[in-house]
C-alpha positions in Angstrom: 17.0 72.2 1.4 17.2 69.1 3.8 16.8 65.5 3.7 13.1 64.6 4.4 12.6 63.9 7.9 9.7 61.4 8.4 8.8 59.6 11.8 9.3 56.0 10.6 12.8 54.3 10.6 12.8 53.3 7.0 12.1 56.9 5.6 14.3 59.8 6.0 17.4 57.9 5.9 20.2 57.1 3.7 20.3 53.4 2.9 23.6 52.0 2.0 23.4 48.9 -0.2 26.8 47.0 -0.4 28.2 44.1 -2.2 31.6 42.3 -2.1 33.7 42.2 1.0 33.1 44.6 3.9 30.9 47.6 4.4 31.8 51.2 5.0 30.8 54.3 2.9 28.9 55.6 5.9 28.2 59.4 5.7 27.0 59.9 9.3 27.0 58.3 12.5 25.5 54.8 12.1 22.3 53.7 13.8 21.6 50.8 15.8 21.0 48.7 12.6 24.5 49.0 11.6 26.9 46.5 12.4 30.6 46.9 13.4 32.0 44.2 11.5 30.6 45.3 8.1 27.5 43.7 6.3 27.6 40.7 4.4 27.3 40.9 0.6 24.1 42.5 -0.5 23.1 43.5 3.1 21.8 46.8 4.2 23.2 49.4 6.5 20.9 52.1 7.5 22.8 55.5 8.4 21.0 58.6 9.9 21.1 61.7 7.8 22.9 64.7 8.7 21.4 68.0 9.2 22.0 70.9 7.0 22.6 70.8 3.1 22.4 67.6 1.4 25.6 65.7 1.5 26.6 62.9 -0.9 26.8 59.4 0.6 30.1 57.6 0.0 29.1 55.0 -2.3 29.8 53.9 -5.9 26.2 54.9 -7.1 24.0 57.4 -5.2 20.3 57.6 -6.0 17.9 60.2 -4.9 14.2 59.2 -4.6 11.2 60.5 -2.6 9.3 58.6 0.1 6.8 57.1 -2.2 9.5 55.4 -4.4 12.4 55.0 -2.1 11.3 51.5 -0.8 11.0 50.0 -4.2 14.2 51.6 -5.4 16.1 50.2 -2.2 15.0 46.7 -3.2 16.0 47.2 -6.9 19.3 48.9 -5.9 20.1 46.2 -3.6 20.0 43.6 -6.2 22.1 45.5 -8.6 24.7 46.2 -5.8 24.8 42.3 -5.2 25.0 41.5 -8.9 27.6 44.1 -9.8 29.7 44.0 -6.7 29.2 47.7 -6.0 28.0 50.0 -3.2 24.8 51.9 -3.7 23.2 54.6 -1.6 19.6 55.6 -1.7 19.0 58.9 -0.4 15.5 60.2 0.4 14.4 63.7 -0.3 11.0 65.5 -0.6 10.0 65.0 -4.2 9.8 68.7 -4.8 13.3 69.3 -3.4 15.1 66.9 -5.7 15.1 69.1 -8.7 16.5 72.2 -7.0 19.1 70.3 -4.9 20.2 68.5 -7.9 21.2 71.8 -9.5 22.9 73.3 -6.3 24.3 70.2 -4.6 25.6 68.7 -8.1 27.5 71.8 -8.9 29.0 71.5 -5.4 30.1 67.9 -6.0 27.7 66.7 -3.2 24.9 65.5 -5.6 23.6 62.0 -6.8 24.4 60.0 -9.8 20.8 59.2 -10.5 17.5 60.9 -9.7 13.8 59.9 -10.0 12.0 62.9 -11.3 9.2 64.4 -13.5 9.6 65.3 -17.2 8.6 68.9 -16.7 11.7 69.4 -14.6 13.9 69.4 -17.6 13.6 73.2 -18.5 15.5 74.0 -15.5 17.7 71.0 -15.2 18.9 71.3 -18.8 19.4 74.9 -18.9 21.5 74.6 -15.7 23.5 71.8 -17.1 22.4 69.4 -14.3 21.4 66.4 -16.3 23.2 64.3 -18.9 21.7 62.9 -22.2 21.3 59.3 -22.5 21.2 56.8 -25.3 18.7 53.9 -25.3 19.9 52.5 -28.7 17.8 49.4 -29.6 15.5 49.9 -26.5 14.1 53.1 -28.0 11.3 51.1 -29.7 10.3 49.5 -26.4 8.9 52.7 -25.0 5.8 54.7 -25.8 6.4 57.6 -28.0 4.7 60.2 -25.9 7.0 59.2 -22.9 10.1 59.4 -25.0 9.0 62.9 -26.3 8.1 64.1 -22.7 11.7 63.2 -21.5 13.3 65.0 -24.5 14.6 68.4 -24.6 15.7 70.2 -27.8 15.3 66.8 -29.6 17.8 65.0 -27.1 16.6 62.3 -24.7 17.5 62.9 -20.9 15.8 60.2 -19.0 14.5 56.7 -18.9 10.6 56.8 -18.7 8.8 54.4 -16.5 5.4 55.9 -15.7 2.8 58.0 -17.5 0.1 60.1 -15.9 -2.8 62.1 -17.3 -6.4 62.9 -16.9 -9.4 61.2 -18.5 -13.1 60.9 -18.1 -14.6 59.5 -15.1 -17.9 58.0 -15.9 -20.5 56.6 -13.4 -22.1 53.9 -15.4 -25.3 53.8 -13.3 -26.0 57.2 -14.6 -24.2 57.1 -18.0 -24.0 53.4 -19.2 -22.4 54.3 -22.4 -19.3 56.3 -23.1 -20.3 59.6 -24.8 -19.3 59.7 -28.5 -18.6 63.4 -28.3 -18.9 66.5 -26.2 -22.4 67.2 -27.3 -23.5 63.8 -26.2 -21.9 64.1 -22.9 -23.6 67.5 -22.4 -27.0 66.6 -23.4 -27.0 63.5 -21.0 -25.4 65.4 -18.2 -28.0 68.2 -18.4 -30.9 65.9 -19.0 -29.8 64.1 -15.7 -29.8 67.4 -13.8 -33.2 68.4 -15.2 -34.6 65.0 -14.0 -33.0 65.6 -10.6 -30.9 62.5 -10.9 -27.7 64.6 -10.7 -26.7 67.9 -9.1 -23.4 68.5 -11.0 -23.6 67.8 -14.7 -19.6 67.7 -15.2 -17.0 67.7 -12.7 -14.6 69.9 -14.3 -12.9 71.8 -11.7 -12.1 75.6 -12.1 -11.6 77.4 -8.8 -10.3 81.0 -8.0 -7.3 80.8 -10.4 -9.0 78.8 -13.2 -7.5 75.5 -14.2 -5.8 75.3 -17.6 -4.5 71.9 -16.8 -7.9 70.2 -16.7 -9.4 72.3 -19.4 -6.4 71.8 -21.9 -7.8 68.6 -23.6 -11.0 70.4 -24.4 -9.1 73.3 -25.8 -7.0 70.9 -28.1 -10.1 69.4 -29.4 -10.6 72.8 -31.2 -7.3 72.5 -32.9 -5.5 74.8 -30.6 -2.9 74.5 -27.9 -0.2 76.6 -26.0 2.9 76.4 -28.1 3.7 75.6 -31.6 6.4 73.0 -32.1 9.8 73.0 -33.8 10.9 70.6 -36.6 12.3 68.3 -34.0 8.9 68.2 -32.2 10.0 70.3 -29.3 7.9 73.3 -28.1 8.8 76.6 -29.4 8.5 79.3 -26.8 8.4 82.1 -29.4 5.1 80.9 -30.8 2.4 81.1 -28.3 -0.9 79.8 -29.8 -3.7 80.1 -27.1 -5.2 82.9 -29.1 -5.0 81.2 -32.6 -8.3 80.1 -34.4 -8.7 77.0 -32.2 -7.9 78.9 -29.1 -10.7 81.5 -29.9 -13.2 78.9 -30.9 -12.6 77.3 -27.5 -13.0 80.6 -25.6 -16.5 81.1 -27.3 -17.4 77.5 -26.5 -16.6 78.3 -22.8 -19.2 81.0 -22.7 -21.7 78.9 -24.3 -21.2 76.0 -21.8 -21.4 78.4 -19.0 -24.7 79.7 -20.1 -26.1 76.3 -20.4 -24.8 75.6 -16.9 -22.6 72.7 -18.1 -19.7 74.3 -16.3 -19.4 76.6 -13.3 -16.4 78.8 -12.4 -17.2 78.1 -8.7 -16.6 74.4 -8.9 -13.6 73.1 -7.1 -12.0 69.7 -7.0 -13.4 69.0 -3.6 -17.0 69.9 -4.8 -16.6 67.8 -8.0 -15.3 64.8 -6.1 -18.1 65.0 -3.5 -20.8 65.0 -6.2 -19.4 62.2 -8.3 -18.3 60.0 -5.4 -22.1 60.3 -4.0 -23.7 59.5 -7.2 -24.8 63.0 -7.9 -22.6 63.6 -11.1 -22.4 61.4 -14.1 -19.0 62.6 -15.2 -15.7 64.0 -13.8 -12.4 65.0 -15.6 -9.7 64.0 -13.3 -6.7 61.8 -13.0 -5.6 58.6 -11.2 -5.4 60.3 -8.0 -9.2 60.2 -7.7 -9.6 56.6 -8.6 -9.4 55.1 -5.1 -11.9 57.5 -3.6 -14.6 56.7 -6.2 -14.1 53.1 -5.9 -14.2 53.1 -2.2 -17.4 55.0 -2.5 -18.9 52.2 -4.4 -19.2 53.9 -7.8 -19.3 51.5 -10.8 -16.6 53.6 -12.4 -15.4 53.5 -16.1 -12.4 55.5 -17.5 -12.8 56.9 -21.0 -10.7 59.3 -23.1 -12.2 62.8 -23.1 -14.7 63.3 -25.8 -13.9 65.8 -28.5 -15.8 69.3 -28.4 -14.3 70.8 -31.6 -13.8 67.8 -33.8 -10.1 67.1 -33.1 -8.6 64.8 -30.6 -8.9 65.8 -27.0 -5.2 65.6 -25.9 -4.6 65.9 -22.3 -1.3 67.0 -20.8 0.9 63.8 -20.3 3.3 63.7 -17.3 6.1 61.3 -17.3 8.0 60.0 -14.5 11.6 58.8 -15.2 15.3 58.3 -14.0 17.8 60.8 -15.1 21.5 60.8 -14.8 23.3 63.7 -13.1 25.6 65.8 -15.3 27.9 65.9 -12.4 27.7 62.2 -11.6 30.7 60.7 -10.2 30.3 57.3 -11.8 28.6 58.0 -15.0 29.4 54.4 -16.3 27.8 52.7 -13.2 24.9 55.3 -13.4 24.2 54.5 -17.1 24.5 50.7 -16.5 21.9 51.0 -13.6 19.5 53.1 -15.6 19.6 51.8 -19.2 20.6 48.1 -18.7 19.1 47.4 -15.2 16.0 49.6 -14.8 15.3 49.4 -18.5 14.1 45.7 -18.4 10.5 44.5 -18.3 10.9 42.8 -15.0 12.0 46.0 -13.2 9.5 48.1 -15.0 6.8 45.7 -13.9 7.9 46.1 -10.3 7.7 49.9 -10.6 4.2 49.5 -12.0 3.3 47.3 -9.0 4.2 50.3 -6.7 2.6 53.1 -8.3 -0.1 51.6 -10.6 0.4 54.3 -13.3 0.3 53.3 -16.9 3.7 51.8 -17.9 5.9 53.7 -20.3 7.4 50.4 -21.6 5.2 48.8 -24.2 5.5 45.3 -23.2 4.6 46.0 -19.5 1.7 48.1 -20.6 0.4 45.2 -22.6 0.7 42.8 -19.5 -1.5 45.2 -17.4 -4.0 46.7 -19.7 -6.6 44.1 -18.8 -7.2 46.3 -15.9 -10.0 48.6 -17.4 -8.8 51.5 -15.3 -5.3 51.4 -16.6 -6.6 50.6 -20.1 -8.7 53.9 -20.0 -5.9 56.1 -18.7 -3.7 54.7 -21.3 -6.1 55.4 -24.1 -6.5 58.9 -23.0 -2.7 59.2 -22.7 -1.8 57.8 -26.0 -3.4 60.8 -27.7 -1.9 63.2 -25.1 0.8 65.9 -25.4 3.8 66.2 -23.0 3.2 68.9 -20.5 5.7 71.6 -21.7 8.9 71.4 -19.8 10.2 74.7 -21.3 10.9 77.6 -18.9 8.4 79.7 -20.8 5.5 77.5 -19.4 5.8 79.3 -16.0 4.5 82.4 -17.8 1.5 80.6 -19.0 -0.6 79.3 -16.2 -1.8 82.4 -14.4 -3.0 84.4 -17.4 -4.4 81.5 -19.2 -6.3 80.3 -16.1 -7.7 83.7 -15.3 -9.0 84.1 -18.9 -10.8 80.9 -18.8 -12.4 81.8 -15.4 -13.4 85.3 -16.4 -15.1 83.9 -19.6 -17.1 81.5 -17.5 -18.0 84.4 -15.3 -19.2 86.4 -18.3 -16.7 89.2 -17.6 -16.3 90.2 -21.3 -16.1 89.1 -24.9 -14.5 85.6 -24.8 -12.2 86.2 -27.7 -11.1 89.5 -26.3 -10.2 88.0 -23.0 -8.2 85.2 -24.5 -6.3 87.6 -26.8 -5.6 90.0 -23.7 -4.3 86.8 -21.9 -2.0 85.9 -24.6 -0.5 89.4 -24.9 0.3 89.4 -21.2 2.0 86.0 -21.5 4.1 87.1 -24.5 5.2 90.0 -22.6 6.2 87.8 -19.6 8.1 85.4 -22.0 9.8 88.4 -23.7 
């Protein structure tokens, strides 16, 4: 894995943020932006990255971030460097490379002190001893419960959450003025609009060639089912797969029914769903915040609602949480903990992070500041009843068989209950 190489000067670099007297700490030949006499307190020095494996920058605190978040992290880290009189380096990596490099580089003594990452990395990171537990103390109550649960593993918190991401129901208010009270109301209106030729796609719920358990999951949970049972501490139990319990089998039968009624299609992809919704040819779409901007640019009068229940229970989407984790191999654990817990864990900084990513904040007081935005409030309401995407390694065995079963049911390839049970047995065999 290599440091991200991007064409712009500010990206693909190691940015050293210094405070106190003099500069230094450069890990490679300095660029033209560097000075020979050393930067002033709080100034920046840009240093070109080296080729080959990631090397730790020479600084009191080293942070790994991706290209999306490194600009705001650089600003925040520079203030921290100035206030604390320390040197901070922000190293930019591809987001997908951070997790694996943290394991390998950390063990080699070349890793960072702090990383920005996704909660579903925890299975690999914790089992490889790559991240350290953190204690929020009195600050625990300041964060949404689902965010804290997501960044916990075996009952222990491993990160400071800052952003929550989940899917919800997109609604074109010109075709569907009111939020559907339940799944049947959604289906009735959607099929009516298609019959009247006011729509061509009744519901944009993507499937594709491999199925899509992620987007179907909230519908599944509304029947009382799920993927794994939970332990007493609330963590997922890989020994108890539940996709073929009573709720899962009821969901399977419902899929068959909805396919026959032409509410759902196994051939529907994200691109087809977005095209139909953004051209006013579909009243509903189940998707995430990544689809918001395109719908708004297309002029759709957009509303975001929680996904309606099909089986009588809450439709709980998977919740993804972004957070800051401290490396178990951090060279400066005290400085790293001070930065993460005491500096990042403040409403002011959390609001800055929200302004960059526009995802519902994990800190309750910051969410309360921004929930006047109906888009944020809609995603927040859907996420509040969500479930953290399982971060346990056993989840890797689930996706393929689970998705294929859903697709095969929609295609009418067999008895829906039998197909779901067969998928469950294959998953158990893989886990075992």
